[in-house]
C-alpha positions in Angstrom: 0.1 0.1 0.0 1.6 3.3 -1.0 1.4 6.3 1.2 -1.4 7.9 -1.3 -3.5 5.3 -0.4 -2.9 5.3 3.5 -3.8 9.2 3.3 -6.9 8.4 1.4 -7.9 5.8 4.0 -7.1 7.8 6.9 -9.2 10.6 5.4 -12.3 8.1 4.9 -12.1 7.0 8.5 -12.0 10.4 9.8 -15.0 11.4 7.7 -16.9 8.3 9.0 -15.9 9.4 12.5 -17.2 12.8 12.1 -20.3 11.7 10.4 -21.4 9.0 13.3 -24.6 9.8 14.8 -23.6 8.8 18.5 -22.4 12.3 19.3 -19.8 10.9 21.6 -16.4 12.1 21.9 -14.1 9.1 21.2 -11.1 8.6 23.4 -8.8 6.0 24.0 -11.1 3.9 26.4 -14.0 3.6 24.2 -14.9 0.3 22.2 -15.5 2.4 19.1 -12.0 4.0 19.2 -10.4 0.4 19.6 -12.7 -0.6 16.3 -11.4 2.1 14.5 -8.0 2.2 15.8 -5.9 -1.1 16.0 -4.0 -1.5 19.4 -0.7 -2.1 19.6 0.3 -5.2 21.4 1.3 -5.0 24.9 -0.1 -1.7 25.4 -2.6 -0.6 28.0 -5.8 0.9 25.9 -6.6 3.1 28.9 -3.0 5.0 29.2 -1.8 6.0 25.7 -3.9 7.2 22.9 -0.7 7.8 20.8 -0.1 3.9 20.9 -3.3 3.5 18.7 -2.7 2.8 14.5 -5.2 3.4 12.0 -6.5 0.4 10.7 -6.6 -0.1 6.9 -10.0 -0.3 5.4 -10.9 -2.4 2.2 -12.4 -0.4 -0.5 -15.8 -0.9 -1.0 -16.8 -2.2 2.4 -20.1 0.0 3.0 -23.1 -0.7 4.9 -26.8 0.1 3.9 -26.6 3.4 5.3 -23.7 4.9 3.5 -21.3 5.0 6.7 -18.3 2.8 6.3 -17.4 0.3 8.9 -14.3 -0.4 10.6 -12.2 -3.6 10.0 -10.7 -6.0 12.9 -7.8 -4.2 14.4 -4.7 -5.5 13.0 -1.4 -6.1 14.9 1.7 -4.4 13.5 4.3 -6.9 12.4 6.9 -8.6 14.3 10.3 -7.3 13.7 12.9 -10.3 12.3 14.1 -12.3 15.3 17.2 -12.8 13.4 17.7 -9.2 12.8 17.0 -8.3 16.5 19.4 -11.1 18.0 22.1 -10.0 15.3 21.8 -6.5 16.8 21.8 -7.7 20.4 24.9 -9.5 19.8 26.5 -7.0 17.8 25.7 -4.6 20.7 26.8 -7.0 23.2 30.2 -7.6 21.3 30.5 -3.8 21.6 30.1 -3.6 25.4 32.3 -6.8 25.9 34.9 -4.8 23.7 34.7 -2.0 25.7 35.0 -4.0 29.0 38.2 -5.7 27.8 39.5 -2.8 26.5 39.1 -0.8 29.9 40.4 -4.1 31.6 43.7 -4.0 29.3 44.1 -0.2 30.0 44.0 -0.9 34.0 46.5 -3.7 33.6 48.8 -1.5 31.4 48.3 1.2 34.1 49.3 -1.3 36.8 52.3 -2.5 34.7 53.3 1.2 34.3 52.9 2.0 38.0 55.3 -1.5 38.8 58.0 -0.2 36.5 58.0 3.3 37.9 58.1 1.5 41.5 60.9 -0.7 40.5 63.0 2.3 39.3 62.2 4.1 42.4 63.3 1.2 44.4 66.4 0.8 42.2 67.2 4.9 43.0 66.8 4.0 46.5 69.2 0.7 46.6 71.9 2.9 44.8 71.2 5.8 47.5 71.5 2.9 50.1 74.6 1.6 48.7 76.4 5.0 48.4 75.3 5.7 52.3 76.8 2.2 53.4 80.0 2.9 51.5 80.3 6.7 53.1 79.5 4.9 56.4 82.4 2.3 56.1 84.5 5.4 55.0 83.8 7.2 57.8 84.2 4.3 60.3 87.7 3.5 58.7 88.6 7.6 59.1 87.2 7.2 62.7 89.4 4.0 63.4 92.4 5.7 61.9 91.9 8.7 64.4 91.4 6.7 67.3 95.1 6.9 68.3 95.1 10.4 68.3 91.7 10.6 70.3 93.0 8.2 72.8 96.2 10.8 72.9 94.0 13.8 73.3 92.2 11.8 76.3 95.3 11.0 78.1 96.6 14.7 77.6 93.3 15.9 79.1 93.9 13.7 82.1 97.4 14.8 82.5 96.3 18.5 82.2 93.5 17.9 84.9 96.2 16.1 87.2 98.7 19.1 86.6 95.6 21.8 87.4 94.9 19.7 90.8 98.7 20.0 91.4 98.8 23.5 90.6 95.9 24.2 93.2 97.4 22.4 95.5 100.7 24.2 95.1 99.0 27.3 95.1 97.4 26.6 98.4 100.7 25.7 99.8 102.1 28.6 98.8 99.6 30.7 100.1 100.2 29.0 103.7 103.9 29.5 103.2 103.3 33.4 102.5 101.2 33.5 105.6 103.6 31.9 107.9 106.3 34.2 106.4 104.4 37.3 107.0 103.8 36.1 110.6 107.2 35.6 111.4 108.4 39.0 109.7 105.9 40.7 111.9 107.6 39.3 115.0 
């Protein structure tokens, strides 16, 4: 059926609805509406008037009063199940491809992070080796300075002993001076 034929039938249906003697407003809940417009399968006729499709009329179906009668509601043709399955599988493949791509990207990111972490640990290892080497050098230098440090400690002990001896000598010399002055005064 061409688009022109459909337009003619729609116009004839509208004319028959306008010429009906019932005088009632036809809504999505009326039986006449369902008879004139086919119902889409799975829809509730009480909810969506937009889901009704016009039923094509056969030419030459007129009753005796000159008013055309409506044909039985015709359901729309079911879409091809193979095409729907193919479409579903294509979309599922795209979805799974996206999931796998995201997972691969995550693994690449983890791999890069592991490489960077490995490099950081290598740098830290080199730093710790240098610190260990420097510590050994310092320990060797300290061991080389140890005899001098021992001599410094001995000199310090001797200086302390000399200082004590100097204090004793000073105290003794003061006593001697005091005795000498006492003897001079007599």
